[in-house]
PyMOL Python script that loads the backbone (N, CA, C, O; Angstrom):
from pymol import cmd

cmd.read_pdbstr("""\
ATOM      1  N   MET A   1      89.791  79.970  72.644  1.00  0.00           N
ATOM      2  CA  MET A   1      89.162  81.455  73.061  1.00  0.00           C
ATOM      3  C   MET A   1      87.889  80.975  74.037  1.00  0.00           C
ATOM      4  O   MET A   1      87.644  79.804  74.327  1.00  0.00           O
ATOM      5  N   ASP A   2      87.073  82.249  74.512  1.00  0.00           N
ATOM      6  CA  ASP A   2      85.847  81.480  75.021  1.00  0.00           C
ATOM      7  C   ASP A   2      84.601  81.693  74.240  1.00  0.00           C
ATOM      8  O   ASP A   2      84.320  82.760  73.694  1.00  0.00           O
ATOM      9  N   ASP A   3      83.963  80.757  74.218  1.00  0.00           N
ATOM     10  CA  ASP A   3      82.864  80.897  73.227  1.00  0.00           C
ATOM     11  C   ASP A   3      81.542  81.446  74.041  1.00  0.00           C
ATOM     12  O   ASP A   3      80.694  81.632  73.169  1.00  0.00           O
ATOM     13  N   ARG A   4      81.215  81.649  74.803  1.00  0.00           N
ATOM     14  CA  ARG A   4      80.253  82.381  75.708  1.00  0.00           C
ATOM     15  C   ARG A   4      79.913  83.795  75.135  1.00  0.00           C
ATOM     16  O   ARG A   4      80.724  84.627  74.729  1.00  0.00           O
ATOM     17  N   LYS A   5      78.382  83.913  75.191  1.00  0.00           N
ATOM     18  CA  LYS A   5      78.135  85.260  74.545  1.00  0.00           C
ATOM     19  C   LYS A   5      77.741  85.968  76.039  1.00  0.00           C
ATOM     20  O   LYS A   5      77.304  85.541  77.107  1.00  0.00           O
ATOM     21  N   GLU A   6      78.245  87.618  75.377  1.00  0.00           N
ATOM     22  CA  GLU A   6      78.398  88.282  76.566  1.00  0.00           C
ATOM     23  C   GLU A   6      76.706  88.428  76.924  1.00  0.00           C
ATOM     24  O   GLU A   6      75.973  88.653  75.961  1.00  0.00           O
ATOM     25  N   MET A   7      76.132  88.314  78.179  1.00  0.00           N
ATOM     26  CA  MET A   7      74.940  88.156  78.403  1.00  0.00           C
ATOM     27  C   MET A   7      74.815  89.593  79.512  1.00  0.00           C
ATOM     28  O   MET A   7      75.654  90.036  80.296  1.00  0.00           O
ATOM     29  N   PRO A   8      73.697  89.976  79.261  1.00  0.00           N
ATOM     30  CA  PRO A   8      73.670  91.125  80.564  1.00  0.00           C
ATOM     31  C   PRO A   8      73.673  90.964  82.043  1.00  0.00           C
ATOM     32  O   PRO A   8      73.454  89.829  82.467  1.00  0.00           O
ATOM     33  N   VAL A   9      73.816  91.606  82.612  1.00  0.00           N
ATOM     34  CA  VAL A   9      73.759  91.132  84.245  1.00  0.00           C
ATOM     35  C   VAL A   9      73.055  92.072  84.855  1.00  0.00           C
ATOM     36  O   VAL A   9      73.247  93.285  84.935  1.00  0.00           O
ATOM     37  N   PHE A  10      71.998  91.209  85.388  1.00  0.00           N
ATOM     38  CA  PHE A  10      71.326  91.935  86.239  1.00  0.00           C
ATOM     39  C   PHE A  10      71.607  91.876  88.078  1.00  0.00           C
ATOM     40  O   PHE A  10      71.925  90.894  88.749  1.00  0.00           O
ATOM     41  N   VAL A  11      71.403  93.031  88.447  1.00  0.00           N
ATOM     42  CA  VAL A  11      71.759  93.701  89.323  1.00  0.00           C
ATOM     43  C   VAL A  11      70.261  94.365  89.866  1.00  0.00           C
ATOM     44  O   VAL A  11      69.385  94.918  89.201  1.00  0.00           O
ATOM     45  N   LYS A  12      70.331  94.054  91.513  1.00  0.00           N
ATOM     46  CA  LYS A  12      69.152  94.492  92.403  1.00  0.00           C
ATOM     47  C   LYS A  12      69.291  96.208  92.302  1.00  0.00           C
ATOM     48  O   LYS A  12      70.437  96.614  92.109  1.00  0.00           O
ATOM     49  N   LEU A  13      68.710  96.760  92.364  1.00  0.00           N
ATOM     50  CA  LEU A  13      69.098  98.294  92.188  1.00  0.00           C
ATOM     51  C   LEU A  13      69.259  98.672  93.541  1.00  0.00           C
ATOM     52  O   LEU A  13      69.905  99.713  93.420  1.00  0.00           O
ATOM     53  N   ASP A  14      69.049  98.455  95.029  1.00  0.00           N
ATOM     54  CA  ASP A  14      69.651  98.923  96.081  1.00  0.00           C
ATOM     55  C   ASP A  14      71.352  98.232  95.640  1.00  0.00           C
ATOM     56  O   ASP A  14      72.211  99.110  95.558  1.00  0.00           O
ATOM     57  N   GLU A  15      71.674  97.274  95.460  1.00  0.00           N
ATOM     58  CA  GLU A  15      72.785  96.738  95.438  1.00  0.00           C
ATOM     59  C   GLU A  15      73.646  97.662  94.284  1.00  0.00           C
ATOM     60  O   GLU A  15      74.875  97.666  94.355  1.00  0.00           O
ATOM     61  N   TYR A  16      73.034  98.349  93.347  1.00  0.00           N
ATOM     62  CA  TYR A  16      73.336  99.198  92.481  1.00  0.00           C
ATOM     63  C   TYR A  16      73.820 100.201  93.051  1.00  0.00           C
ATOM     64  O   TYR A  16      74.999 100.528  92.915  1.00  0.00           O
ATOM     65  N   LYS A  17      72.893 100.893  93.840  1.00  0.00           N
ATOM     66  CA  LYS A  17      73.362 102.418  94.260  1.00  0.00           C
ATOM     67  C   LYS A  17      74.402 102.060  95.244  1.00  0.00           C
ATOM     68  O   LYS A  17      75.222 102.922  95.559  1.00  0.00           O
ATOM     69  N   ASP A  18      74.441 101.177  95.632  1.00  0.00           N
ATOM     70  CA  ASP A  18      75.449 100.710  96.981  1.00  0.00           C
ATOM     71  C   ASP A  18      77.156 100.786  96.326  1.00  0.00           C
ATOM     72  O   ASP A  18      78.179 101.338  96.731  1.00  0.00           O
ATOM     73  N   LEU A  19      76.741  99.705  94.812  1.00  0.00           N
ATOM     74  CA  LEU A  19      77.943  99.914  94.243  1.00  0.00           C
ATOM     75  C   LEU A  19      78.470 101.409  93.435  1.00  0.00           C
ATOM     76  O   LEU A  19      79.662 101.662  93.610  1.00  0.00           O
ATOM     77  N   THR A  20      78.045 101.945  92.971  1.00  0.00           N
ATOM     78  CA  THR A  20      77.903 103.161  92.635  1.00  0.00           C
ATOM     79  C   THR A  20      78.281 104.160  93.690  1.00  0.00           C
ATOM     80  O   THR A  20      78.929 105.118  93.268  1.00  0.00           O
ATOM     81  N   ASP A  21      78.028 104.140  94.905  1.00  0.00           N
ATOM     82  CA  ASP A  21      78.351 104.957  95.860  1.00  0.00           C
ATOM     83  C   ASP A  21      79.434 104.678  96.671  1.00  0.00           C
ATOM     84  O   ASP A  21      79.983 105.562  97.329  1.00  0.00           O
ATOM     85  N   ILE A  22      79.884 103.215  96.681  1.00  0.00           N
ATOM     86  CA  ILE A  22      81.267 102.698  96.654  1.00  0.00           C
ATOM     87  C   ILE A  22      82.298 102.984  95.675  1.00  0.00           C
ATOM     88  O   ILE A  22      83.488 102.891  95.975  1.00  0.00           O
ATOM     89  N   ILE A  23      81.881 103.344  94.457  1.00  0.00           N
ATOM     90  CA  ILE A  23      82.590 103.656  93.494  1.00  0.00           C
ATOM     91  C   ILE A  23      83.284 105.158  93.692  1.00  0.00           C
ATOM     92  O   ILE A  23      84.498 105.339  93.788  1.00  0.00           O
ATOM     93  N   ASN A  24      82.332 106.130  93.731  1.00  0.00           N
ATOM     94  CA  ASN A  24      82.032 107.339  93.814  1.00  0.00           C
ATOM     95  C   ASN A  24      83.370 107.920  95.037  1.00  0.00           C
ATOM     96  O   ASN A  24      84.184 108.839  94.946  1.00  0.00           O
ATOM     97  N   LEU A  25      83.077 106.779  96.266  1.00  0.00           N
ATOM     98  CA  LEU A  25      83.931 106.451  97.598  1.00  0.00           C
ATOM     99  C   LEU A  25      85.111 106.315  97.489  1.00  0.00           C
ATOM    100  O   LEU A  25      85.909 106.885  98.232  1.00  0.00           O
ATOM    101  N   ALA A  26      85.451 105.515  96.519  1.00  0.00           N
ATOM    102  CA  ALA A  26      87.095 105.473  96.099  1.00  0.00           C
ATOM    103  C   ALA A  26      87.597 106.373  95.346  1.00  0.00           C
ATOM    104  O   ALA A  26      88.734 106.808  95.531  1.00  0.00           O
ATOM    105  N   LYS A  27      86.691 106.839  94.236  1.00  0.00           N
ATOM    106  CA  LYS A  27      87.221 108.418  93.091  1.00  0.00           C
ATOM    107  C   LYS A  27      87.305 109.270  94.295  1.00  0.00           C
ATOM    108  O   LYS A  27      88.345 109.879  94.547  1.00  0.00           O
ATOM    109  N   GLU A  28      86.509 109.326  94.871  1.00  0.00           N
ATOM    110  CA  GLU A  28      87.078 110.624  96.423  1.00  0.00           C
ATOM    111  C   GLU A  28      88.156 110.283  96.829  1.00  0.00           C
ATOM    112  O   GLU A  28      89.046 111.051  96.463  1.00  0.00           O
ATOM    113  N   LYS A  29      88.498 109.420  97.462  1.00  0.00           N
ATOM    114  CA  LYS A  29      89.827 108.974  97.998  1.00  0.00           C
ATOM    115  C   LYS A  29      90.945 108.992  97.450  1.00  0.00           C
ATOM    116  O   LYS A  29      91.972 109.212  98.092  1.00  0.00           O
ATOM    117  N   VAL A  30      90.929 108.780  96.265  1.00  0.00           N
ATOM    118  CA  VAL A  30      92.039 108.936  95.108  1.00  0.00           C
ATOM    119  C   VAL A  30      92.020 110.277  94.574  1.00  0.00           C
ATOM    120  O   VAL A  30      93.027 110.593  93.940  1.00  0.00           O
ATOM    121  N   GLN A  31      91.079 111.162  94.688  1.00  0.00           N
ATOM    122  CA  GLN A  31      91.532 112.532  94.403  1.00  0.00           C
ATOM    123  C   GLN A  31      92.403 113.135  95.465  1.00  0.00           C
ATOM    124  O   GLN A  31      93.355 113.894  95.286  1.00  0.00           O
ATOM    125  N   GLN A  32      91.796 112.549  96.921  1.00  0.00           N
ATOM    126  CA  GLN A  32      92.234 112.693  98.472  1.00  0.00           C
ATOM    127  C   GLN A  32      93.691 112.896  98.380  1.00  0.00           C
ATOM    128  O   GLN A  32      94.416 113.800  98.793  1.00  0.00           O
ATOM    129  N   ALA A  33      93.954 111.664  97.640  1.00  0.00           N
ATOM    130  CA  ALA A  33      95.598 110.876  98.252  1.00  0.00           C
ATOM    131  C   ALA A  33      96.426 111.711  96.984  1.00  0.00           C
ATOM    132  O   ALA A  33      97.607 111.941  97.243  1.00  0.00           O
ATOM    133  N   LYS A  34      96.030 112.089  95.915  1.00  0.00           N
ATOM    134  CA  LYS A  34      96.537 112.564  94.711  1.00  0.00           C
ATOM    135  C   LYS A  34      96.672 114.234  95.377  1.00  0.00           C
ATOM    136  O   LYS A  34      97.684 114.832  95.010  1.00  0.00           O
ATOM    137  N   ALA A  35      95.730 114.990  96.308  1.00  0.00           N
ATOM    138  CA  ALA A  35      95.937 116.036  96.752  1.00  0.00           C
ATOM    139  C   ALA A  35      97.333 116.211  98.185  1.00  0.00           C
ATOM    140  O   ALA A  35      98.245 117.031  98.296  1.00  0.00           O
ATOM    141  N   VAL A  36      96.977 115.200  98.948  1.00  0.00           N
ATOM    142  CA  VAL A  36      97.803 114.829  99.629  1.00  0.00           C
ATOM    143  C   VAL A  36      99.640 114.675  99.211  1.00  0.00           C
ATOM    144  O   VAL A  36     100.623 115.139  99.789  1.00  0.00           O
ATOM    145  N   LEU A  37      99.525 113.873  98.047  1.00  0.00           N
ATOM    146  CA  LEU A  37     100.536 113.493  97.439  1.00  0.00           C
ATOM    147  C   LEU A  37     101.540 114.932  96.791  1.00  0.00           C
ATOM    148  O   LEU A  37     102.754 115.017  96.976  1.00  0.00           O
ATOM    149  N   ASN A  38     100.916 115.709  96.216  1.00  0.00           N
ATOM    150  CA  ASN A  38     100.519 117.050  95.436  1.00  0.00           C
ATOM    151  C   ASN A  38     101.436 118.234  96.888  1.00  0.00           C
ATOM    152  O   ASN A  38     102.279 119.115  96.718  1.00  0.00           O
ATOM    153  N   ARG A  39     100.953 117.853  97.874  1.00  0.00           N
ATOM    154  CA  ARG A  39     101.227 118.868  99.236  1.00  0.00           C
ATOM    155  C   ARG A  39     102.537 118.102  99.422  1.00  0.00           C
ATOM    156  O   ARG A  39     103.552 118.795  99.478  1.00  0.00           O
ATOM    157  N   ILE A  40     102.645 116.989  99.509  1.00  0.00           N
ATOM    158  CA  ILE A  40     103.973 116.272 100.520  1.00  0.00           C
ATOM    159  C   ILE A  40     105.251 117.120  99.196  1.00  0.00           C
ATOM    160  O   ILE A  40     106.280 117.699  99.544  1.00  0.00           O
ATOM    161  N   ASN A  41     104.788 116.956  97.744  1.00  0.00           N
ATOM    162  CA  ASN A  41     105.266 117.450  97.124  1.00  0.00           C
ATOM    163  C   ASN A  41     105.994 118.762  96.605  1.00  0.00           C
ATOM    164  O   ASN A  41     107.053 118.902  95.993  1.00  0.00           O
ATOM    165  N   GLN A  42     105.044 119.686  97.068  1.00  0.00           N
ATOM    166  CA  GLN A  42     105.509 120.916  97.455  1.00  0.00           C
ATOM    167  C   GLN A  42     106.540 121.086  98.415  1.00  0.00           C
ATOM    168  O   GLN A  42     107.696 121.461  98.220  1.00  0.00           O
ATOM    169  N   LEU A  43     105.837 120.680  99.756  1.00  0.00           N
ATOM    170  CA  LEU A  43     106.791 120.754 100.873  1.00  0.00           C
ATOM    171  C   LEU A  43     108.351 120.154 100.371  1.00  0.00           C
ATOM    172  O   LEU A  43     109.370 120.783 100.658  1.00  0.00           O
ATOM    173  N   LYS A  44     108.384 119.148  99.763  1.00  0.00           N
ATOM    174  CA  LYS A  44     109.837 118.731  99.662  1.00  0.00           C
ATOM    175  C   LYS A  44     110.616 119.620  98.945  1.00  0.00           C
ATOM    176  O   LYS A  44     111.812 119.803  99.175  1.00  0.00           O
ATOM    177  N   MET A  45     109.706 120.417  97.714  1.00  0.00           N
ATOM    178  CA  MET A  45     110.718 121.328  96.833  1.00  0.00           C
ATOM    179  C   MET A  45     111.055 122.350  97.791  1.00  0.00           C
ATOM    180  O   MET A  45     112.218 122.747  97.731  1.00  0.00           O
ATOM    181  N   GLN A  46     110.170 122.961  98.818  1.00  0.00           N
ATOM    182  CA  GLN A  46     110.650 124.120  99.305  1.00  0.00           C
ATOM    183  C   GLN A  46     111.305 123.841 100.451  1.00  0.00           C
ATOM    184  O   GLN A  46     111.745 124.812 101.068  1.00  0.00           O
ATOM    185  N   GLU A  47     111.481 122.769 100.891  1.00  0.00           N
ATOM    186  CA  GLU A  47     112.383 122.186 101.774  1.00  0.00           C
ATOM    187  C   GLU A  47     113.834 121.992 101.026  1.00  0.00           C
ATOM    188  O   GLU A  47     114.794 122.487 101.615  1.00  0.00           O
ATOM    189  N   ASP A  48     114.078 121.324  99.798  1.00  0.00           N
ATOM    190  CA  ASP A  48     115.359 121.144  99.029  1.00  0.00           C
ATOM    191  C   ASP A  48     115.916 122.756  99.076  1.00  0.00           C
ATOM    192  O   ASP A  48     116.958 123.289  99.457  1.00  0.00           O
ATOM    193  N   ALA A  49     114.411 123.320  98.367  1.00  0.00           N
ATOM    194  CA  ALA A  49     115.485 125.255  98.243  1.00  0.00           C
ATOM    195  C   ALA A  49     115.816 125.490  99.350  1.00  0.00           C
ATOM    196  O   ALA A  49     117.039 125.619  99.294  1.00  0.00           O
ATOM    197  N   GLU A  50     115.400 125.671 100.624  1.00  0.00           N
ATOM    198  CA  GLU A  50     116.159 125.964 101.746  1.00  0.00           C
ATOM    199  C   GLU A  50     117.329 125.376 101.979  1.00  0.00           C
ATOM    200  O   GLU A  50     118.168 126.133 102.468  1.00  0.00           O
ATOM    201  N   PHE A  51     117.635 124.380 101.809  1.00  0.00           N
ATOM    202  CA  PHE A  51     118.580 123.088 102.275  1.00  0.00           C
ATOM    203  C   PHE A  51     119.462 123.615 101.424  1.00  0.00           C
ATOM    204  O   PHE A  51     120.568 123.831 101.919  1.00  0.00           O
ATOM    205  N   GLU A  52     119.294 123.944 100.072  1.00  0.00           N
ATOM    206  CA  GLU A  52     120.238 124.452  98.973  1.00  0.00           C
ATOM    207  C   GLU A  52     120.690 126.215  99.209  1.00  0.00           C
ATOM    208  O   GLU A  52     121.662 126.754  98.680  1.00  0.00           O
ATOM    209  N   ALA A  53     119.885 126.752  99.962  1.00  0.00           N
ATOM    210  CA  ALA A  53     120.294 128.087 100.364  1.00  0.00           C
ATOM    211  C   ALA A  53     121.231 127.860 101.678  1.00  0.00           C
ATOM    212  O   ALA A  53     122.172 128.653 101.731  1.00  0.00           O
ATOM    213  N   TRP A  54     121.139 126.841 102.843  1.00  0.00           N
ATOM    214  CA  TRP A  54     121.877 127.066 103.599  1.00  0.00           C
ATOM    215  C   TRP A  54     122.882 126.677 103.045  1.00  0.00           C
ATOM    216  O   TRP A  54     123.810 127.452 103.279  1.00  0.00           O
ATOM    217  N   GLN A  55     123.281 125.518 102.164  1.00  0.00           N
ATOM    218  CA  GLN A  55     124.337 125.522 101.616  1.00  0.00           C
ATOM    219  C   GLN A  55     125.252 126.145 100.990  1.00  0.00           C
ATOM    220  O   GLN A  55     126.418 125.816 100.774  1.00  0.00           O
ATOM    221  N   ASN A  56     124.552 127.261 100.641  1.00  0.00           N
ATOM    222  CA  ASN A  56     125.404 128.226  99.798  1.00  0.00           C
ATOM    223  C   ASN A  56     125.308 129.066 100.557  1.00  0.00           C
ATOM    224  O   ASN A  56     125.765 130.058  99.990  1.00  0.00           O
ATOM    225  N   GLU A  57     124.927 129.383 101.727  1.00  0.00           N
ATOM    226  CA  GLU A  57     125.347 130.379 102.909  1.00  0.00           C
ATOM    227  C   GLU A  57     126.552 129.710 103.758  1.00  0.00           C
ATOM    228  O   GLU A  57     127.356 130.506 104.244  1.00  0.00           O
ATOM    229  N   LEU A  58     126.721 128.584 103.943  1.00  0.00           N
ATOM    230  CA  LEU A  58     127.779 127.903 104.540  1.00  0.00           C
ATOM    231  C   LEU A  58     128.974 127.986 103.477  1.00  0.00           C
ATOM    232  O   LEU A  58     130.084 128.298 103.910  1.00  0.00           O
ATOM    233  N   SER A  59     128.846 127.779 102.389  1.00  0.00           N
ATOM    234  CA  SER A  59     129.807 127.795 101.809  1.00  0.00           C
ATOM    235  C   SER A  59     130.641 129.349 101.278  1.00  0.00           C
ATOM    236  O   SER A  59     131.832 129.445 100.981  1.00  0.00           O
ATOM    237  N   GLU A  60     129.835 130.216 101.275  1.00  0.00           N
ATOM    238  CA  GLU A  60     130.503 131.745 101.609  1.00  0.00           C
ATOM    239  C   GLU A  60     130.931 131.941 102.892  1.00  0.00           C
ATOM    240  O   GLU A  60     131.877 132.657 103.221  1.00  0.00           O
ATOM    241  N   ILE A  61     130.173 131.249 103.672  1.00  0.00           N
ATOM    242  CA  ILE A  61     131.183 131.581 104.978  1.00  0.00           C
ATOM    243  C   ILE A  61     132.502 131.294 105.159  1.00  0.00           C
ATOM    244  O   ILE A  61     133.430 132.001 105.551  1.00  0.00           O
ATOM    245  N   GLU A  62     132.431 129.701 104.681  1.00  0.00           N
ATOM    246  CA  GLU A  62     133.559 128.872 104.894  1.00  0.00           C
ATOM    247  C   GLU A  62     134.879 129.979 104.068  1.00  0.00           C
ATOM    248  O   GLU A  62     135.976 130.290 104.531  1.00  0.00           O
ATOM    249  N   ASN A  63     134.229 130.394 102.661  1.00  0.00           N
ATOM    250  CA  ASN A  63     135.142 131.127 102.024  1.00  0.00           C
ATOM    251  C   ASN A  63     135.911 132.176 102.515  1.00  0.00           C
ATOM    252  O   ASN A  63     137.127 132.237 102.333  1.00  0.00           O
ATOM    253  N   LYS A  64     135.117 133.196 103.268  1.00  0.00           N
ATOM    254  CA  LYS A  64     135.387 134.120 103.753  1.00  0.00           C
ATOM    255  C   LYS A  64     136.341 134.041 105.135  1.00  0.00           C
ATOM    256  O   LYS A  64     137.145 134.894 105.512  1.00  0.00           O
ATOM    257  N   ILE A  65     136.099 133.099 105.608  1.00  0.00           N
ATOM    258  CA  ILE A  65     136.820 132.191 107.246  1.00  0.00           C
ATOM    259  C   ILE A  65     138.127 131.976 106.290  1.00  0.00           C
ATOM    260  O   ILE A  65     139.163 132.170 106.924  1.00  0.00           O
ATOM    261  N   ASP A  66     138.345 131.612 104.872  1.00  0.00           N
ATOM    262  CA  ASP A  66     139.344 130.894 104.512  1.00  0.00           C
ATOM    263  C   ASP A  66     140.380 132.211 104.191  1.00  0.00           C
ATOM    264  O   ASP A  66     141.606 132.242 104.298  1.00  0.00           O
ATOM    265  N   ASP A  67     139.236 133.529 103.664  1.00  0.00           N
ATOM    266  CA  ASP A  67     140.179 134.711 102.930  1.00  0.00           C
ATOM    267  C   ASP A  67     140.450 135.109 104.558  1.00  0.00           C
ATOM    268  O   ASP A  67     141.653 135.334 104.687  1.00  0.00           O
ATOM    269  N   ILE A  68     139.865 135.239 105.595  1.00  0.00           N
ATOM    270  CA  ILE A  68     140.625 135.875 106.644  1.00  0.00           C
ATOM    271  C   ILE A  68     142.042 135.369 107.040  1.00  0.00           C
ATOM    272  O   ILE A  68     143.111 135.937 107.264  1.00  0.00           O
ATOM    273  N   ASP A  69     141.541 133.811 107.038  1.00  0.00           N
ATOM    274  CA  ASP A  69     142.789 133.151 107.614  1.00  0.00           C
ATOM    275  C   ASP A  69     143.792 133.217 106.972  1.00  0.00           C
ATOM    276  O   ASP A  69     144.834 133.172 107.626  1.00  0.00           O
ATOM    277  N   LYS A  70     143.894 133.336 105.574  1.00  0.00           N
ATOM    278  CA  LYS A  70     144.941 134.041 104.463  1.00  0.00           C
ATOM    279  C   LYS A  70     145.795 135.150 105.079  1.00  0.00           C
ATOM    280  O   LYS A  70     146.968 135.180 105.453  1.00  0.00           O
ATOM    281  N   ARG A  71     144.575 136.268 105.053  1.00  0.00           N
ATOM    282  CA  ARG A  71     145.124 137.619 105.294  1.00  0.00           C
ATOM    283  C   ARG A  71     145.961 137.626 106.622  1.00  0.00           C
ATOM    284  O   ARG A  71     147.000 138.279 106.729  1.00  0.00           O
ATOM    285  N   LEU A  72     145.380 136.774 107.725  1.00  0.00           N
ATOM    286  CA  LEU A  72     145.993 136.806 108.717  1.00  0.00           C
ATOM    287  C   LEU A  72     147.286 136.114 108.613  1.00  0.00           C
ATOM    288  O   LEU A  72     148.178 136.521 109.357  1.00  0.00           O
ATOM    289  N   LEU A  73     147.511 135.248 107.906  1.00  0.00           N
ATOM    290  CA  LEU A  73     149.041 134.273 108.133  1.00  0.00           C
ATOM    291  C   LEU A  73     149.774 135.304 106.545  1.00  0.00           C
ATOM    292  O   LEU A  73     150.903 135.089 106.105  1.00  0.00           O
ATOM    293  N   GLU A  74     149.303 135.819 106.257  1.00  0.00           N
ATOM    294  CA  GLU A  74     149.919 136.701 104.811  1.00  0.00           C
ATOM    295  C   GLU A  74     151.147 137.631 106.037  1.00  0.00           C
ATOM    296  O   GLU A  74     150.737 138.229 107.031  1.00  0.00           O
ATOM    297  N   PRO A  75     152.537 137.547 105.667  1.00  0.00           N
ATOM    298  CA  PRO A  75     153.553 138.547 106.199  1.00  0.00           C
ATOM    299  C   PRO A  75     153.151 139.704 105.935  1.00  0.00           C
ATOM    300  O   PRO A  75     152.116 139.804 105.277  1.00  0.00           O
ATOM    301  N   GLU A  76     153.795 140.806 106.337  1.00  0.00           N
ATOM    302  CA  GLU A  76     153.505 142.256 106.066  1.00  0.00           C
ATOM    303  C   GLU A  76     154.444 142.774 105.344  1.00  0.00           C
ATOM    304  O   GLU A  76     155.632 142.478 105.477  1.00  0.00           O
ATOM    305  N   ILE A  77     153.918 143.740 104.367  1.00  0.00           N
ATOM    306  CA  ILE A  77     155.269 143.998 103.723  1.00  0.00           C
ATOM    307  C   ILE A  77     155.751 145.498 103.731  1.00  0.00           C
ATOM    308  O   ILE A  77     156.834 145.801 103.230  1.00  0.00           O
TER     309      ILE A  77
END
""", "prot")
cmd.dss("prot")
cmd.show_as("cartoon", "prot")
cmd.util.cbc("prot")
cmd.orient("prot")
């Protein structure tokens, strides 16, 4: 293990201000990235819902065409 004692670190006040500004900017960028990812996720969910609706409509159309096809091919009694 390291036997060194923890010692205070002295930083110039202007460097400390720069450091806090950088950290705050990084936090802000992370929040912006989270917001962008959230919006992308919302758009993806909306897109998935629309895609599913299109698939359902296409399936309904296919069933109707099959039904019409069967009725046309049935001999009349």
